[in-house]
C-alpha positions, 0 to 999 in steps of 0.5 A: 800266064802270058802276062807274067812271061811278058814282065819276066821278059820285061824285067830281064831285058831291062836288067841286061840294058842297066848291065851293059849300060855299067859296062859301057861305062868302064873299060874292058881292063876295068871290067876284067879286073872285077872278074879276075879279083874273085877268081884270083882269090878262089884259085889261091885258095884252092892252090894254099890247099894243095900245097898243104896236102903236098907238103903233108905227103912229102913229110910223111914220105920222109918223116914216117908220118904227117903229124906234128913235126915236133913229136915225131922227130923226138921219136926218131934216131939223130942219124934220120935227122941227118940223112933227111934234112941232107937230103932235103937240101940236096933236092933244093940245090938240084932244083936251083942248079936245074932251073937256073933260078935263086931259091933263097928266101921267102919271096915277100921281098920280090913281091914288092919289088915287082909291085914297086918297079915292074908294075907287077910283073912276076915271072912264073918260070922264074917263080915255080921253082922257088915255090917247089924249093920252099914245099921241100924246104918245109917238108923236109924240116927247114926252119921256114915257114909254109906262107912262103911258097903259097905267097910266091905261088899266089902272086905268080899266079895273079900276075900271069892272069892279069897280064894275060887279061892285059890289065892295066898297070895300077889294075895288075899291081892291085891283083897281085896284092889281092893274090899275096893277101889271099895266100896269107889270109888262107894260111894263117886263117886271118882274112883281115891280116891277110888284107893288112899284110898286102895293105901294109907291107906289099903296097903301102897303100890303104886307098879304098880302091886297093882296100876293096878287092884285097878284102874281097879276095882275102874272103874268099880264099879264107872260105874256101880254105876253111871249107877243106881245113876247118874253121878253128883258131890257128892257136887255141890258147888258155884265157888271159888278160890284162891284170892291171894297168901298171903291167903295161910297164912290164909290157913296155919293157917287153916292146922294147926287147921285141924291137931289139930282138927283130934287130938281131934277127935280121942281122943274124939273117943277113950275116948268115946270107953273106957268110954262105955267099963267100964259101968256096963251093958251088951254090947247089952244094950249099942247101945240103951243108945248111940244111946239115947244120940245122939238123945238128941244131935239131939234134939237140932241140928239134923244137927248130924243125919246120915252122914251129907251129907246136912249139909256139903252142906249148910256150903259149899253154906254158909247157915249156921250162925256163931253160928251153925258153931262154935257149930256143929263141937263139937257136931258132934264129940261128937255124932259120938263118942258115936255112934261108942263107943256105938257099932254103925257101920259106916264109920268115912269119912263122919263125918270127912268131915262134922267137917272139913268143919264145922271148916273151914267155921268158920275160914274162916268167921273170916279171911273173916271178917278181910281181906274181900279184900284179902281172898275169901268167908268162903265157899271156906275155908269149902271145904279146911277144909274138906280135912284137917281133912280127912287127919289129921285123916287118915294120908292120904294127897293124899286120902284127897285132891283127894277125895275132888276134885273128889266130887266137880269138883272144880279145882279152889281151888286145890292149898290150897286143897293140901296145907292144906291137907299137912300142917294138915298131918304133924301137926297131925304126930307131935302131934300124930305119928299114924293114927286113923286106925292104933291107933285103931288097937294098942289099941287092941294090933296089932302092924302092920309091915311096908311095904309089906316086913314085911307084908309077914314075919309077915303073914308066921310061923316057922311051914311053913318053918321047918325041922322035922328031926333033930339030937340029943343027950342025956344028958348023952351020952358021949364025942365020942357020941357027937364027933362022931354026929359032924363028921357026922354033918355039922352044928356048935351046937348039940341039947341036950334033956332028956329022955323025948325028951325035948331040954335042950339047945345046944353044940357049936363046940367051946365048943368041940375044948376047950375039946379036950385040956384036953387029958386023962380026956375027958372019964369022960365027957358027953353031959351036961358037954358041954351044953349051957343052954341059946341057943335061941329055937323058936315054929312052931307058932312064926312069922317068922319076930319074928324068924329073931329077934331071929337070930340076938340075937343068932348068930347061922345058925340054931335054934331048933323048940320046940312044946312050951315054956312049954313042950320044946319037940324038933320038928325039925329046921329052919335056916337063909337058909330057911329065905333067901329063903322066902325073895327072893321067897316072896318079890323079886318074884325071880325065885322059890326056895322053893316048896310050898305045902297046906296040910289038909282040909279047916277047918285046911289047912296049907302051908309048904314050901319045898326046891327044887334041885337047877334049878328046880321048881314047876309049874301049868299050864292050859291044853289046849283045844286041848289035850282034851281026851288025857292020860298022856302018850301021851303027854309024858311030862317025855319023851319028856321034863324030866318034872314030873306030881305030880298031876291033879287038875280037873277043876270046876267053877271058884269058885268051889271045884277042886278034885285032882287025883295023875295021871298015864299013863292013866290018861285022861285030859279034857280042864281046867284041871291043871297040877302041874308039877316039872322040870328044869327050862328050861324043863318047859319052853320047855314043856309049849311052846309045850302046847301052840303050840299044834294043835287039833285033827281032831273032837277034 
């Protein structure tokens, strides 16, 4: 018995050493990220269930039942429809007015913007009113989908947790992607589709370091949602399949039609949005007007109410007549555009699916009538049409085809589905280069970078890497003074300022060489005579991406940094070498060459990069349980490993604020503390290895 206990203790001790060794190899930010990925997936799944029940509850209060909205709306008087939609618009307008936030839209564009240009930072205060507005919009019958409020809440939730745990910018961006993927995966019961949504639409990267966490979060969210809401396909459809290879000709036509329809959908959306913005009335009144107009459409065609799930289901089961198949796509486009343009909040994915199903059904109706033996029933074309319009509006064919497949479990129709999604995407790109989400941002003046490299350079600013000590000469300094400055400098340009420290230009070294041929006339030469007034400058707020363009134009190793273009007060300089260091460290993930320091309080916090000595790096390590109660002098990182401890972060909860102490020899360490250390690469590796193999003292 005693032998078994000792063996178990030995196993636990070795396991603990192994765990600490693995944790010590990663920074606290990396360890926190690994913990947060499943937390975000689980939290998003639970939040999606809560939002779904809240929408059902509000719908039951307004419409008298939480069942299928189409069936309910067919039984109520037209006055009731008008009153319910108008009241919903009033509530949405009041939410926007009281919180002073923009409620319009589904939120996907905002998430893309935050990931590309804000490093994944999303304001919870700005997002929550939009989430509430989305819940109200969907519950009262607005022509938008519930995936909108779910994805908005999830992204803000993931961003909040990541920022509280002080994740690095790359990890924060991935965590927000995990949250967005989890929301889509839960609401559509499509974990693969949700993951592809994040990779193909939100972040535009299929890198393995993004793919793995996104899949994990999507799976966890879907499992939780299925556990409470049921594990069934969103659409249960009859058996459809490709009748013959010749049928691909018909599907080719459907792909082109889907691409053109997606272009028309986008144009109607943006045209309606512009129209409502020009209306001479208060912004909080516009949702009431827009929702009342949607009610007017719904009086004749109640299929446009809500996300259109039941209308799609009836189309797939071939239960709608040809007249409705022709009228409802236009009616749904207009109703969706009015709902969103007037200030309603919600997703555009589900309305896109309905438009695609109706168009595909109408197209298939005609094709099957002409070629009944060679083509499938029009329900098959409705199924494929869903993917066509979704792919055309988002420019994400992989996401479209996988989401349709997961929602229907119809493998037999996958070949035409893949074919049509690609044709629709190509058609949409040729006629209209940007997707719906990118065009929405462009209309707001936001130009997104392409690829993760450009995103990093757009997120960082000159103030993050600028040097504040700068050599300068006054405008009236004599030639010998200028020469003396050049002799004591290793740079090819010398900055010139006036008496108020205002940057006037630069003196290039070549100008000095030309003056050396003047001989006796040099005594009368002053700095202004050598000045190049066209020399380019940057400001602390300039993005590094823009700074790279200015370096290309100026062809200089350094650029001066001024406070702003008006005062032109010289503050410092930035070099090409700084940009190369940022690129190596943040994009290529090479060995750390710059130390990143965060200064200021949460409200005014900014990061600054400081160059480290060659062969040195800055790292944060966890204090293992074996060092509980020991002092810095007892651990002796400097004496034993030539590693310096710069600060101690006292461990708190995962999302708690960590007090920071400047350590002394007598500073005691506790389990969960984080040591900020600096030293040579090999010395830090030896120190981390020693921490991992430290044996706890008896009784500790």
